N, C-alpha and C positions, 0 to 999 in steps of 0.2 A: 401603499405597499411598503413594507420595511425591507431594507437590504443593508448589508455591511459594507462600509466604505473605508478605504485608507486614504487619508489626505497626505500622508508622508510615509516613508518606510522607517522602521525602527522597532522598539519594543512592542510586540503585538498588542498587549493589553493597553498600551498607551495610544497607539496610532489607529486602532480599529474602533469604529463607532457604528451604532445602529441608527440609520437615517431613514427618513421618509423619502420615497422615490415615486415617480410616476408609474402607474400600472403599465404592464408590458403591452396591453392592447390585444386586439383580436389577431388570430393567426392568419398569415398569408396561406395561399393554397397548398404549399408544401411544408407548412409548419405545424407544430403542436404547442399548446400552452398547458403547463401543469403547475399545480400547487406543490411547493416543496414541503415534504412532511418531516424530513430529518436530514441533517448532514453531520459528518464526523469532522473533528479537528485532527488532521494528520501532521506528521513532522514536516512534510513538504509545504503545508499551509503555513506553518510557523515560519519556515524559511522565506516563503513568499512575502509574508508581512514584514519580515526584517529586511527585505530587499536582497537576500542572498540566493534566491532561487534563480534557475536558468531563465525564467520568464520575469520580466520587470516592466510591465505595461505603464503607459503614462497615467499619472494620477488625476483625479481620484480613481481608484481601482477597487474591484470587488474580488476577494479571494474565493476559494472553494473548488477543489478538484472533483468532488463527487457529492452525490445526494440521491435521495429517493423521492419520488413525487407521484401525485395522482393527476391524471390528465383531466383538464377542465374543458378543452376545446381542441378540435382538429381542423386543419384546412381541407378544402374540397377534394384535393388530389391525394390525400393521405389515406391509404386503405388498410395498413397493417396495425394501426393504433386507433383506439376508440375512447371516447369520454368515459372516465371511470377506471381506466386501466392504471395499474401500478407500473411505474417505469423508473429505470435509472437513465442517467444522461451522460453521454460521452464527452460533452463540452464542459468548459470551466465556468467560473463566475457564479457559483451555485449558492453562495451565502446570501440568500434572498428568499422572500416568501413566495415568489412566483417567477417562472422562467418561460421564455419562448425560444424554441430551437427548431431546427429542421427535423422533419419527421423521421429521416433516416439516422438521426443521432440519438434516438432513444431505443431502449431495449425493454420489451414488455416482460414483466415478472408475473408469477402466479399470484392470484389475489390473496391466497391464504398465507403467504410468506410473512415472517416477522418483519415489521417495518424497520426496526432498528438494525437488525442484521442486514436487511436489504440496503440500507444506507451505506454499508461498508463493502459492497460487492465489487465495485468498479475497479479498484486499484490493487488492494493487497492480495486477494485470492488469485487473480490471473498472474500477478507478479510471482507469487510463490510457485504456481504451476509451471510457468515458463522458465523460471530459474532452474527448477529441478530437472527440466527436460533439456537443458543445455548440452548435456552429455548423455550417452546411453548408459543407464544404470539399471541394475536389477538386483534380485535377492543376494545379499551378502556384500554388495559393493558399499564403499564408504564415501561420505561427503563431509565437509566441515563448513560451518558458518559462524560468523560473529553476530552480535546483537540478536542472539537466538531467542531472547525473551520478548522481542518485538512481535507485532501482529503478523508480519510476514514470516519471521523466524518460527513462530509456533505453527503456522500453517505448513511450512516446509517440513517440520517434524512429523505432523500428522500425515501428510502426503507420502513422506518417506516410509513411514510405518506400513502404509497400505501396499507399497511396492516392495517391501522387504529390504529397503535400503537402510543402512546404518548411518547414524549421524553423530558427529562430534559438534558439540554446541558450546561456543565461546561467549562468555558473558563477563560483565564487570564485577559482579558480586555473587558470592555463593548462595545468598539467601533465595535465589530464584531456581536453584537446582531442583528442589522437590517438585515445583510446578512443571518444569520441563520433563522430569522423569515420569510424572503422572501422564504426560502426553505420549510417552514412548521414546523419549530421548535415550540413546545408548550411552553416550559419554558427555559429561558436562565439566568444563574447566573454566578457570578464570583467565582472562587475557593477561599476558605477562611476557617479559623477555624470556627467551628460551622456550617459547610455546611449542616448537617442533619436538623438543625432548619430552615435554610433559605429555603431548598427544601420542607420541610413539609408545611411551610407557603405558598410557591408559588404553590403547587399542591393540597392544601386542605387536606393534610395528606394522599395522595395516597399511595397505596402499590406498591412499585417499585420492579419488579420481577428480573431485570437483571441490573448489573452494569458493564460498560465497561471502562477499565482503560488503558491508554497509557503512564502514567507518572511514576508509581511505587513510592517507598518511602512512605511518609506519605499520599500522594495523594490517594493511594490505600485504606488506612483506611478511608479517608474522603468519598470516593465513597461508600465503604462498609457500612458506617454508615447510608447511605440513602436507602439502600436496605432492603426489608422486611425480617423478620426472615424466614429462610428456602430458601431464594433466592440465586442467583448465582452471583459471582463476577469473571470477567475474565480480566486478564492482557495480553495485546498483544504488549506492548512496554515499554520502560524504558527511557523516555525523561529526567528524573532527574538523571539517572545513579546511583540511589540508590537502595538498597535492599527493597523489599516489606515489609511493616509493617502489620502484621496480629496479632491482639490481640487474645490470646487463647479463650477469651469469645465469639468471633465471631464463632468459631468452636464448642465449647463445649455447650454454652448456647443458642446462637442464631441459630445454625445449618446452618450457611452459607456454601455454597460450593464454593471453590476457584478453578479456572482453569487457565491454561496458554494456549495461542494460538500462534501457529506457522503455517503459511499457508502451508508450505511444508509438515508438519506432518499430517495436516488435509486432504490434497489432497492425500497423500500416502494411506489413508484409503479407497480411492474411486477407482473404476475401470476407465479404459481409457474412456469408454462410459460416465460414470458419470462426469468425468472431462470435457469432450467435451461438455456435456449438460450445465454445469455451465458457460463455456465461451460462448456458444451459446446464453444463456439467457442474458449475459452481452452485447454481441454484438448487440442483438436485441434491448436492451434498448437504446444503443447509436444511433442506426440507427433510432429509433423512436423519438429521442430527449429527452428521459427521463433521460438520464445521460450525463452530460457534465462537464468536469473538466476545470476550468479556467487556461489559459496559459498566463503567464506574459511576457515571452520572449523566443525566440529560438536562440541559439548561434551556430556558426560553431565549429567543433571539435578543430580547432586550438586555439580557445579562451576558452579552458576548464578551465583555471585558473580564468578568469573573470566570467564564468558560475558558478563555485563553490563558488566564493566570493558572487555573487548575491544570490545563493540558501541559503546561511547562514545568510542573513540579517534578523534582528528581525522582520521587517515589510515588508512582500511582500504578494500580494493578489492572486498569482497563481503559477502554476508549472513552473519550469525552465527546458527547454528541450534543447537537443543538436542534431544537424543534421550532422551526420558524412559523408554522401555520396552525390554525385552530381546526383545520379541516380533517 
């Protein structure tokens, strides 16, 4: 069985290697074994390889926050999963050809769903859904987000359009404006000093209820400066690697509410049934063609170094996936 191992933390393409590993073996009574069909390379996976992520397990370590697989065997006490089922896995360490996990840690997907889209269900879609639901918004309300051309950002735009919520989309380069506009983005602007003035002019002075930030550092303050007094600012990523800048006046005088978002923590607050409903809604959106992530290339697991190099290019238009198994 092949799996990806990190023997040290550093440049992902240098420290990650495809290694032969012992098979996971037969499942215990409460476990399932599945063959991994595909996994994406996410920004968090890149940070994990670099040693910058919140989780830094002892080495050697296997990355991989999400994947899709087909069940090969189930334990005697597992009743809701059957051999042949297509599943996503709620646990980590998924950059491997085969996984063994507890039966209650997998979610069964429709057999006819696109495999590559299914590989990207676990993290970005629920993140976008839950971020947009942080405040009560409806038709005509405004939100603002940075890194709007990311997978999460594009999903937020699509979900906002369905709710009638208007979006201000902050990006680093104007070349992505057309792509975002095609998804239904209302306003697109380049991140810059004086962002609040630019946004006020572009929206006609709209009251922005929610600011969504994936950059941290000074970018958080720029997003906050565009949010109305009493509004909410939520940071869910730190692409800059910098500490969040929060002026005391935002809290004391403007009454802004700052939040941090971590998908696992938000899902932990929900029951198994509620989590299942979230992923069921995501699956139905994909099956109806309402949600579709662009895929730039799929690599075999042996080419993990090339895949990681590709995923870190400054300009790429879609997700990089890896197909570990021949099943």
